[in-house]
C-alpha positions as CSV (number, residue, x, y, z in Angstrom):
1,M,-3.5,4.5,42.0
2,I,-5.8,1.7,42.1
3,Q,-4.3,-2.2,41.6
4,R,-5.8,-4.4,39.7
5,R,-7.3,-7.7,40.9
6,P,-6.1,-10.5,39.1
7,T,-9.9,-12.8,37.8
8,T,-8.4,-16.2,36.7
9,S,-10.3,-17.7,39.4
10,R,-13.4,-15.7,38.9
11,N,-13.4,-16.2,35.5
12,I,-13.0,-19.9,35.5
13,R,-16.0,-20.0,38.3
14,N,-18.0,-17.5,35.6
15,Y,-17.4,-19.6,32.9
16,L,-18.6,-23.1,34.8
17,A,-21.7,-21.4,35.7
18,W,-22.4,-20.2,31.8
19,I,-21.9,-23.2,30.3
20,V,-24.4,-25.4,30.6
21,P,-26.6,-22.6,30.0
22,I,-25.0,-21.3,27.0
23,I,-25.0,-24.7,25.6
24,I,-29.0,-26.1,26.0
25,A,-29.5,-22.4,24.8
26,S,-27.6,-22.7,21.9
27,K,-29.1,-26.4,21.1
28,I,-32.8,-25.4,21.4
29,A,-31.7,-22.8,18.7
30,R,-29.9,-24.9,17.0
31,W,-32.8,-27.9,16.8
32,T,-35.9,-25.0,16.5
33,I,-35.7,-21.6,14.5
34,M,-32.0,-23.1,12.6
35,K,-33.3,-26.8,12.2
36,P,-33.7,-26.6,8.4
37,Q,-30.7,-24.9,7.6
38,L,-28.2,-26.4,10.1
39,V,-30.0,-30.0,10.8
40,D,-32.4,-31.5,8.2
41,M,-29.8,-30.7,5.8
42,S,-26.5,-32.1,8.1
43,I,-24.6,-34.3,6.1
44,G,-24.1,-36.1,9.3
45,W,-27.3,-38.3,8.4
46,G,-25.4,-40.1,5.5
47,F,-22.6,-40.5,8.5
48,V,-24.5,-42.7,10.5
49,P,-24.6,-46.3,8.7
50,K,-21.0,-45.6,7.5
51,I,-19.8,-45.2,10.9
52,R,-22.2,-47.8,11.9
53,D,-21.9,-51.0,9.4
54,G,-18.8,-49.4,7.8
55,A,-14.9,-51.7,8.1
56,F,-12.8,-49.0,9.7
57,A,-10.5,-47.7,6.9
58,G,-7.8,-45.4,8.8
59,F,-7.0,-42.4,7.5
60,G,-6.0,-41.6,3.8
61,A,-3.4,-38.7,3.4
62,A,-3.7,-36.8,0.4
63,E,-1.8,-36.6,-2.6
64,F,0.8,-34.1,-3.0
65,G,1.1,-34.5,-6.7
66,V,-2.7,-33.8,-7.1
67,A,-3.3,-30.1,-7.3
68,S,-6.8,-30.3,-6.4
69,N,-8.3,-30.3,-2.7
70,A,-11.0,-32.8,-3.9
71,A,-8.2,-35.1,-3.4
72,T,-8.1,-34.8,0.2
73,S,-10.9,-37.6,1.4
74,V,-11.5,-35.1,4.4
75,S,-15.0,-37.2,4.5
76,D,-14.0,-40.5,4.9
77,N,-10.9,-39.2,7.4
78,A,-14.3,-37.8,9.4
79,V,-15.8,-41.0,9.6
80,S,-12.9,-42.7,10.4
81,F,-12.4,-40.4,13.3
82,F,-15.7,-41.3,15.2
83,Q,-15.6,-44.4,14.6
84,L,-12.0,-44.0,16.8
85,I,-13.8,-42.2,19.1
86,D,-17.2,-44.7,19.1
87,I,-17.3,-45.8,22.8
88,G,-20.8,-46.2,23.0
89,G,-21.7,-48.1,19.8
90,F,-23.9,-44.6,18.6
91,T,-26.5,-45.8,16.2
92,S,-28.6,-42.9,15.9
93,Y,-27.8,-38.7,14.6
94,Q,-29.4,-37.5,17.9
95,T,-26.8,-39.4,19.7
96,W,-24.2,-38.9,18.0
97,E,-24.6,-34.9,18.6
98,A,-24.9,-35.2,22.2
99,Y,-22.0,-37.7,22.4
100,I,-20.0,-34.7,20.3
101,T,-21.3,-31.9,22.3
102,L,-20.2,-33.3,25.9
103,L,-16.8,-34.5,24.6
104,F,-15.8,-31.6,22.8
105,N,-17.0,-28.5,25.4
106,V,-14.8,-30.6,28.2
107,F,-12.0,-30.2,25.5
108,V,-12.8,-26.4,25.1
109,F,-13.2,-26.2,28.6
110,F,-9.2,-26.7,29.2
111,A,-8.8,-24.3,26.4
112,V,-10.6,-21.4,28.0
113,K,-9.7,-22.4,31.3
114,G,-5.5,-22.0,30.0
115,F,-6.2,-18.7,28.9
116,Y,-8.2,-17.6,31.7
117,K,-4.5,-18.4,33.4
118,R,-2.5,-16.7,30.8
119,N,-4.3,-13.7,31.2
120,P,-5.4,-12.8,34.8
121,Y,-6.8,-9.6,33.8
122,A,-9.2,-10.9,31.6
123,G,-12.3,-8.7,31.2
124,A,-15.8,-8.3,30.5
125,K,-15.0,-8.2,26.6
126,E,-13.0,-11.0,26.5
127,N,-15.9,-13.1,28.6
128,F,-18.7,-12.1,26.4
129,F,-16.3,-13.2,23.4
130,I,-15.5,-16.1,24.6
131,Y,-19.5,-17.2,25.5
132,L,-20.5,-15.7,22.4
133,N,-17.6,-18.5,20.5
134,V,-19.4,-21.3,22.9
135,A,-22.6,-20.5,21.5
136,I,-21.6,-20.8,17.8
137,L,-19.7,-24.0,18.2
138,N,-22.5,-25.5,19.6
139,I,-24.8,-24.6,17.4
140,F,-22.8,-25.0,14.1
141,C,-19.9,-27.3,14.6
142,F,-20.6,-29.5,17.6
143,N,-23.1,-32.1,15.8
144,L,-21.6,-35.2,13.1
145,A,-20.5,-33.3,10.5
146,K,-16.6,-32.8,9.4
147,E,-16.1,-29.8,11.7
148,P,-14.9,-32.1,15.4
149,Y,-12.5,-33.6,13.0
150,Q,-11.0,-30.5,11.5
151,M,-11.0,-28.9,15.1
152,I,-8.5,-31.5,16.3
153,F,-5.8,-30.2,13.8
154,F,-6.4,-26.5,15.2
155,F,-5.9,-27.7,19.2
156,L,-2.7,-29.4,17.0
157,M,-2.1,-26.3,16.1
158,A,-2.3,-24.5,19.4
159,A,-0.2,-27.0,20.9
160,A,2.6,-26.0,18.0
161,I,2.0,-22.5,19.7
162,S,1.7,-22.8,23.0
163,V,4.3,-25.5,23.9
164,P,7.7,-24.5,22.4
165,K,9.0,-20.8,24.0
166,T,10.9,-19.5,21.3
167,Y,9.8,-17.5,18.0
168,M,11.2,-19.9,16.0
169,A,11.2,-22.9,17.9
170,K,7.0,-22.2,17.4
171,T,7.1,-21.4,14.0
172,V,8.9,-24.4,13.1
173,A,6.4,-26.5,15.3
174,L,3.4,-24.8,13.5
175,G,4.9,-25.9,10.0
176,V,4.5,-29.5,10.9
177,A,1.3,-29.3,12.5
178,L,0.4,-27.7,9.2
179,V,1.7,-30.1,6.8
180,V,-0.3,-32.7,8.9
181,T,-3.3,-30.7,8.3
182,I,-2.6,-30.6,4.9
183,L,-2.5,-34.7,4.8
184,Y,-5.1,-35.5,6.2
185,S,-7.5,-32.6,6.9
186,R,-7.8,-29.6,4.2
187,K,-5.0,-29.2,1.0
188,Y,-5.8,-25.7,1.3
189,F,-4.1,-25.6,4.2
190,G,-0.6,-25.4,1.8
191,L,-2.0,-22.0,1.1
192,V,-2.0,-21.0,4.8
193,L,1.3,-21.9,5.2
194,M,2.3,-20.1,2.2
195,Y,0.7,-17.0,3.6
196,F,1.8,-17.4,7.0
197,V,5.6,-17.5,5.5
198,I,4.8,-14.0,3.3
199,L,3.3,-12.3,6.3
200,N,6.2,-12.8,8.7
201,F,8.2,-11.3,5.6
202,L,5.6,-8.7,4.5
203,I,4.6,-7.1,8.2
204,D,8.2,-7.1,9.1
205,K,9.1,-5.2,5.9
206,L,6.0,-2.6,6.1
207,F,5.9,-2.3,10.3
208,G,9.4,-3.8,11.7
209,E,9.6,-6.3,13.9
210,K,7.8,-4.4,16.9
211,H,5.5,-2.8,17.4
212,A,4.9,1.4,17.1
213,S,2.7,3.6,19.5
214,L,-0.2,4.5,17.2
215,R,-0.6,7.0,20.1
216,K,3.1,9.0,19.5
217,A,2.3,8.7,16.0
218,G,-0.7,10.5,16.0
219,R,-3.8,11.5,13.6
220,K,-0.6,11.1,10.7
221,G,1.2,7.9,11.8
222,K,-2.8,6.3,12.1
223,W,-3.1,6.7,8.7
224,K,0.1,5.6,7.5
225,T,-0.5,2.4,9.5
226,A,-3.9,2.0,7.6
227,A,-2.2,2.8,4.7
228,K,0.4,0.2,4.9
229,L,-2.5,-2.3,5.7
230,A,-4.6,-1.9,2.3
231,L,-1.7,-2.3,0.6
232,M,-0.4,-5.5,2.2
233,A,-4.0,-6.6,1.1
234,A,-3.4,-5.4,-2.5
235,L,-0.5,-7.4,-2.8
236,F,-2.3,-10.3,-1.7
237,G,-4.9,-9.6,-3.9
238,G,-2.1,-9.3,-6.7
239,F,-0.5,-12.1,-5.8
240,H,-4.0,-14.3,-5.9
241,Y,-4.5,-12.9,-9.4
242,L,-1.0,-14.6,-10.3
243,F,-2.2,-17.6,-8.5
244,M,-5.5,-17.6,-10.2
245,G,-3.6,-17.4,-13.6
246,Y,-1.6,-20.0,-13.0
247,L,-4.4,-22.3,-12.0
248,Q,-6.5,-21.5,-15.6
249,G,-3.3,-22.8,-17.7
250,A,-2.2,-25.8,-15.2
251,N,-4.4,-26.9,-13.6
252,E,-8.0,-26.3,-14.5
253,D,-9.6,-28.5,-12.5
254,T,-9.1,-26.6,-9.3
255,Y,-9.5,-23.3,-11.0
256,E,-12.9,-24.3,-11.7
257,E,-13.5,-25.5,-8.6
258,M,-12.4,-22.3,-7.5
259,V,-14.5,-20.1,-9.7
260,A,-18.0,-22.4,-8.4
261,A,-17.1,-21.5,-4.3
262,N,-17.0,-18.1,-5.1
263,S,-20.8,-18.5,-7.1
264,R,-23.2,-21.2,-6.1
265,D,-26.0,-20.2,-8.0
266,W,-26.9,-24.3,-8.6
267,T,-27.1,-24.0,-4.5
268,P,-27.6,-20.8,-3.6
269,A,-27.4,-20.1,0.3
270,A,-29.3,-17.5,2.1
271,S,-26.0,-16.1,3.7
272,E,-24.2,-16.2,0.5
273,I,-21.5,-13.5,-0.2
274,T,-22.5,-12.3,-3.7
275,P,-19.8,-12.0,-5.9
276,L,-19.5,-8.6,-7.2
277,F,-18.1,-9.7,-10.4
278,P,-19.8,-12.9,-11.3
279,N,-16.6,-13.7,-13.9
280,S,-14.0,-16.6,-14.3
281,N,-12.0,-14.0,-15.1
282,P,-8.6,-14.1,-13.3
283,A,-8.0,-10.8,-12.5
284,L,-11.4,-9.6,-11.6
285,L,-11.5,-12.7,-9.1
286,A,-9.0,-10.8,-7.7
287,V,-10.5,-7.7,-7.4
288,D,-13.6,-10.0,-5.9
289,Y,-11.0,-11.6,-3.5
290,F,-9.5,-8.1,-2.1
291,I,-12.7,-6.9,-1.0
292,K,-14.0,-10.5,0.3
293,I,-11.2,-10.4,2.8
294,F,-12.8,-7.1,4.2
295,R,-16.2,-8.7,3.7
296,L,-15.9,-11.5,5.8
297,M,-14.1,-9.6,8.7
298,F,-16.4,-7.1,8.9
299,P,-19.8,-8.2,7.5
300,I,-22.0,-5.4,7.9
301,E,-24.0,-6.4,4.7
302,L,-25.5,-8.9,6.6
303,L,-27.6,-6.2,8.2
304,F,-29.4,-5.5,5.2
305,K,-30.8,-9.5,5.3
306,L,-32.7,-8.4,8.3
307,K,-32.3,-11.9,10.2
308,F,-31.8,-12.0,14.0
309,T,-29.3,-15.2,14.0
310,Y,-27.0,-12.8,11.8
311,L,-26.4,-10.4,14.6
312,F,-24.5,-13.4,16.4
313,L,-21.9,-13.1,13.6
314,I,-21.5,-9.0,13.2
315,V,-20.7,-9.0,17.1
316,Y,-18.3,-11.8,17.0
317,Q,-16.5,-10.5,13.6
318,W,-16.2,-6.5,15.3
319,L,-14.8,-8.2,18.6
320,L,-12.4,-10.7,17.1
321,A,-11.5,-7.3,15.0
322,M,-11.1,-5.1,17.7
323,F,-8.9,-8.4,19.5
324,L,-6.8,-8.2,16.2
325,M,-5.6,-4.7,16.3
326,R,-5.0,-4.9,19.7
327,T,-2.5,-7.8,19.3
328,F,-1.7,-6.0,16.0
329,R,-0.1,-3.2,17.8
330,L,1.7,-5.7,20.5
331,R,3.5,-7.9,18.3
332,D,6.9,-8.7,19.4
333,K,9.3,-11.8,18.2
334,K,11.1,-11.6,21.9
335,R,8.2,-10.6,24.4
336,N,5.0,-11.9,23.2
337,P,5.6,-14.6,20.3
338,T,2.7,-17.0,21.5
339,R,0.0,-14.1,20.7
340,T,2.7,-13.0,17.3
341,V,2.5,-16.2,15.9
342,A,-1.1,-16.7,16.4
343,M,-2.3,-13.3,14.9
344,Y,0.3,-14.4,11.7
345,L,-1.7,-18.1,11.5
346,Y,-4.9,-16.2,11.8
347,I,-4.3,-13.4,9.2
348,A,-3.2,-16.5,6.8
349,F,-6.3,-18.4,7.6
350,L,-8.6,-15.2,7.1
351,L,-6.6,-14.5,3.3
352,C,-7.0,-18.3,2.7
353,S,-10.9,-19.0,3.8
354,A,-11.2,-15.4,1.3
355,A,-10.7,-17.5,-2.0
356,F,-12.7,-20.4,-0.7
357,E,-15.7,-18.9,1.1
358,P,-18.9,-19.3,-0.6
359,D,-21.9,-17.8,2.3
360,F,-20.9,-16.7,5.7
361,G,-22.6,-20.0,7.1
362,S,-19.8,-22.1,5.5
363,W,-17.3,-18.9,7.3
364,I,-18.8,-19.0,10.8
365,R,-18.2,-23.3,11.1
366,H,-15.2,-22.6,9.5
367,Q,-14.0,-20.1,11.7
368,G,-15.5,-21.4,14.5
369,V,-13.4,-24.5,15.0
370,A,-10.1,-22.0,14.7
371,F,-11.2,-21.3,18.5
372,P,-8.0,-22.8,20.1
373,I,-6.1,-20.3,17.8
374,I,-8.0,-17.3,18.2
375,L,-7.8,-17.9,22.0
376,L,-4.1,-17.9,21.4
377,L,-4.6,-13.7,19.5
378,I,-6.8,-12.1,22.1
């Protein structure tokens, strides 16, 4: 019997060897072939004078009495965050991007180093997936925009999951982190929190608290598991229908906001997730939502757009789906609490994103900053 040797030290050395070339290649791609979409249209150009000339306003909390996500001043909070970390008096978009790239890649390095220490037998698939994540972060997220500020909350959520010992303690700490995120980042994380709680109940009822071996179950067991997964997605589609019906009557502004997020006729993106049913009817929106969950997780339709850069997202999502299924099979609240909590949180984030994401470019940015959580589940 061949005994496997730990790969922790080698993986960390390889990461250190590859990180700089990956960052350089990513930034070249961002500032050349992807410049019109990612640089020229960046909201960061408008942030520069606010950071440089504006007074520090602190961090405004969302109002729970107002349902609309617009009540959360995430852009203003992001400006305050950049003012807080401005140690060099940066005055241009380019110098801010260089600074953010350096700072956040240091944060990511320690997160990756922690992953390799927790997973001493990580192999080629895990390494490639991590390198791909680093490329995506440096192309889409590490610049003067809202993403670096939002990523701080994912680091907070990752710490809430990692530090406590038991599943219950991790869940409580994550709940606190999500409330902070709702207050100071995005209000739709209230949906993430709600979906996380529902998932804990649903998965336990449909599949049990621990995994069951699919090899022992055979083909019939695999089909049964697939059917249960589809049923779970359908149940969330039904919940979305009830939720949209409620918003249509109780909060029309938020309802129209969610309808607009699923149809960008006024600002079409090249990677738009075209609605299958372009209608404001709650029932059709629920059907679209159910299908969109799978479209986000398996963006096969991007193959038909014949654009090389879309291969990043297709390969990324394929690997992530593979790791997610592996974690789902190995879930165990007692023996594997960190991965189990992180998996539930990611699925809750996916379910929430299906209600709001208008295009794959937006999805890859928002999912990219969830990397600290994704590292805990793979």
